C-alpha positions as CSV (number, residue, x, y, z in Angstrom):
1,M,12.0,7.0,-6.6
2,G,9.3,9.4,-7.4
3,P,5.7,10.4,-6.9
4,M,3.2,7.6,-7.5
5,A,-0.4,7.0,-7.0
6,F,-2.6,4.0,-7.4
7,W,-6.2,3.8,-8.6
8,M,-8.7,1.0,-8.2
9,P,-10.5,0.1,-11.5
10,N,-11.5,-3.6,-11.8
11,T,-10.9,-4.2,-8.1
12,F,-13.3,-6.4,-6.2
13,F,-12.4,-5.7,-2.6
14,N,-11.0,-2.9,-0.6
15,L,-7.2,-2.6,-0.1
16,D,-4.6,-1.1,2.2
17,I,-1.9,0.4,0.0
18,I,1.6,0.8,1.5
19,F,4.1,3.1,-0.1
20,I,7.7,2.1,0.6
21,D,11.0,3.9,-0.2
22,K,14.3,2.5,-1.5
23,D,15.4,1.6,2.0
24,L,12.2,-0.3,2.6
25,R,10.9,2.3,5.0
26,V,7.1,2.8,5.0
27,V,6.5,6.4,3.8
28,A,2.6,6.3,3.7
29,V,-0.3,4.0,4.2
30,E,-3.6,4.5,2.4
31,E,-6.0,2.4,4.4
32,N,-9.3,0.8,3.1
33,M,-9.1,2.1,-0.4
34,K,-12.6,1.6,-1.9
35,H,-12.9,-1.0,-4.6
36,F,-14.3,-0.2,-8.0
37,E,-15.6,-3.3,-9.8
38,K,-15.7,-1.8,-13.3
39,K,-13.8,0.5,-15.6
40,G,-15.0,4.0,-15.7
41,P,-14.1,7.6,-16.3
42,P,-10.9,8.3,-14.3
43,E,-12.6,10.9,-12.3
44,E,-15.0,8.3,-10.9
45,V,-12.4,5.7,-9.9
46,P,-11.0,5.9,-6.4
47,M,-7.3,7.0,-6.3
48,T,-4.7,7.4,-3.6
49,K,-2.8,10.6,-3.0
50,Q,0.6,10.8,-4.6
51,H,3.6,9.6,-2.4
52,H,7.3,9.5,-3.1
53,A,8.0,5.8,-3.1
54,Q,10.1,3.1,-4.8
55,Y,7.7,0.2,-4.1
56,V,4.1,-0.4,-3.2
57,L,2.6,-3.3,-1.2
58,E,-1.1,-4.0,-1.5
59,L,-2.9,-5.8,1.3
60,K,-6.5,-6.7,2.0
61,A,-8.2,-3.8,3.8
62,G,-7.5,-3.9,7.6
63,Q,-4.2,-5.8,7.3
64,A,-2.0,-2.7,7.7
65,K,-3.5,-1.9,11.1
66,K,-3.5,-5.6,12.1
67,F,0.2,-5.9,11.5
68,G,1.1,-2.4,12.8
69,I,2.3,-1.1,9.4
70,K,2.6,2.6,9.6
71,P,4.9,5.4,8.3
72,G,8.4,5.2,9.7
73,K,8.5,1.4,10.1
74,F,10.6,-0.7,7.9
75,I,9.6,-3.8,5.8
76,K,11.7,-6.9,5.9
77,W,11.1,-10.1,3.9
78,S,12.3,-13.3,5.5
79,D,13.6,-16.1,3.3
80,K,12.1,-18.7,5.7
81,S,8.6,-17.2,5.7
82,E,6.2,-15.4,3.4
83,K,5.1,-13.2,6.3
84,V,6.0,-9.5,6.3
85,K,8.2,-8.6,9.3
86,L,8.5,-5.0,10.5
87,F,11.4,-3.4,12.4
88,R,12.7,0.0,13.2
89,K,16.3,1.1,12.4
């Protein structure tokens, strides 16, 4: 687990980017990251802040809010469904 950031070159729609630690706890949510449909100089491409995380989940912009995904919640994948379930410890 360490600091990571994501940038948005060659992306065609805005994203919510969820940073998750080794225990599957949401540590940060970067909502509505702007798309950037081309390559470009790094200073022009939208980039998230750095967060200490083990995993990252990318969702279509607005989905994090729709599903109540926010720091402190936990992510759980169910074998019976492809939907993301959230729970608190």
